[in-house]
C-alpha positions in Angstrom: 67.4 103.9 95.6 68.6 106.7 93.5 72.0 106.8 91.6 73.4 109.6 93.8 72.6 107.6 96.9 74.2 104.5 95.5 77.3 106.4 94.5 77.5 107.9 98.0 77.1 104.4 99.6 79.9 102.9 97.4 82.2 105.9 98.2 81.5 105.6 101.9 82.1 101.8 101.8 85.4 102.2 99.9 86.5 104.8 102.5 85.6 102.6 105.4 87.5 99.7 103.9 90.5 101.9 103.3 90.3 103.3 106.9 90.0 99.8 108.3 93.0 98.5 106.5 95.1 101.6 107.4 94.2 101.3 111.0 95.1 97.6 111.1 98.6 98.2 109.6 101.6 97.5 111.9 103.6 100.5 112.9 106.9 100.9 110.9 108.9 101.3 114.1 108.1 97.7 115.0 109.6 96.5 111.8 112.9 98.3 112.0 114.0 96.4 115.1 117.3 94.6 114.5 118.8 91.7 116.4 121.1 92.8 119.2 124.8 91.6 119.1 124.8 89.5 122.3 121.6 87.5 121.8 120.7 84.1 123.1 118.1 81.7 121.6 115.8 82.4 124.5 115.8 86.2 124.0 116.3 86.7 120.2 115.1 83.7 118.3 112.2 84.4 116.0 108.9 82.6 115.8 105.7 82.7 113.8 102.2 83.2 115.3 98.9 83.6 113.6 97.4 87.0 113.7 93.9 88.1 112.5 95.5 90.0 109.6 98.4 87.8 108.6 101.3 85.9 110.1 103.1 87.6 113.0 106.9 87.4 113.5 107.6 87.1 117.2 110.9 87.4 119.2 112.1 85.4 122.2 110.3 83.3 124.8 107.8 86.1 125.4 106.8 85.9 121.7 106.8 89.7 121.5 105.3 90.6 118.1 107.8 92.6 116.0 106.3 92.5 112.5 103.3 91.1 110.6 103.3 89.8 107.0 99.7 90.9 106.4 97.1 89.2 104.2 95.5 92.4 103.0 98.5 94.8 103.0 102.0 93.2 103.5 104.3 95.4 105.5 108.0 95.4 104.7 109.5 92.6 106.9 113.0 92.8 105.4 114.6 94.9 108.1 113.9 92.1 110.6 116.2 89.8 108.5 118.7 92.4 107.3 121.7 90.8 109.2 121.5 87.4 107.5 121.7 87.1 103.6 119.8 83.8 103.3 117.1 85.0 105.7 116.8 88.3 103.8 116.5 86.5 100.5 113.7 84.3 101.8 112.0 87.3 103.4 112.1 89.2 100.1 110.5 86.2 98.3 107.8 86.0 101.1 107.1 89.7 100.6 106.9 89.4 96.8 104.6 86.4 97.0 102.4 87.9 99.7 102.0 91.1 97.7 100.6 89.1 94.8 98.3 87.2 97.2 97.2 90.5 98.9 96.3 92.1 95.6 94.2 89.1 94.6 92.6 88.9 98.1 91.8 92.6 98.2 90.4 92.6 94.6 88.4 89.5 95.4 86.9 90.9 98.5 86.1 94.2 96.7 84.5 92.5 93.7 82.6 90.0 95.8 81.3 92.7 98.1 80.3 94.9 95.2 78.5 92.1 93.5 76.6 91.1 96.6 75.8 94.7 97.6 74.6 95.5 94.1 72.3 92.5 94.2 71.0 93.4 97.6 70.2 97.0 96.6 68.5 96.0 93.4 66.9 93.0 95.0 67.9 91.1 91.9 70.9 89.0 91.2 71.3 90.1 87.6 74.1 89.2 85.2 76.5 92.0 86.4 76.0 91.2 90.0 76.7 87.5 89.4 79.8 88.3 87.3 81.2 90.6 90.0 80.6 88.1 92.8 81.9 85.2 90.7 85.0 87.1 89.7 85.6 88.1 93.3 85.2 84.5 94.5 87.6 83.2 91.9 90.2 85.9 92.8 89.9 84.9 96.5 90.4 81.3 95.5 93.4 82.0 93.4 95.0 84.1 96.2 95.1 81.1 98.7 98.1 79.3 97.1 100.0 82.6 97.0 99.2 83.4 100.7 100.3 79.9 101.7 103.5 80.0 99.6 104.4 83.4 101.3 104.0 81.7 104.7 106.4 79.0 103.6 109.0 81.5 102.5 108.6 83.4 105.8 109.1 80.2 107.7 112.3 79.6 105.8 113.5 83.2 106.6 112.8 82.5 110.3 114.7 79.2 110.1 117.7 80.9 108.5 117.7 83.6 111.1 117.5 81.1 114.0 120.2 78.9 112.6 122.9 81.1 114.1 121.8 80.0 117.5 122.5 76.3 116.8 126.3 76.7 116.6 
């Protein structure tokens, strides 16, 4: 394979990854929803649900998804918790931690994919391909504790938000 063809493949792959991540992003309108004034636990309590691209924040018994703290690109979840200072603080920490985890995850996937693609195209797992794949794998491994810590902070934000319904 010629150098021009390899460059085109890498450019197309990077574009496809960008387009995929942009298409999977949660719309901003869903995140600006605030808690109505006359809420009951059944209609307004928040919950958490797994989503393919992160941890979804749901509302009410119907578990309507209102935001997602994404693994690859964390959307701003703070507007959901804006009416409670403790919940907002936990949500900010979740967002900060998830951002670090997302950077490590994205870099890890990119490096791992590049190393494996390079080895596949050359039909040889040379030193650079190994270094790229290994660095990508390490980056993915390091991202896991950050992703889990962000889930914990988000859980705390939901708890603070729902606490108002226990009174």
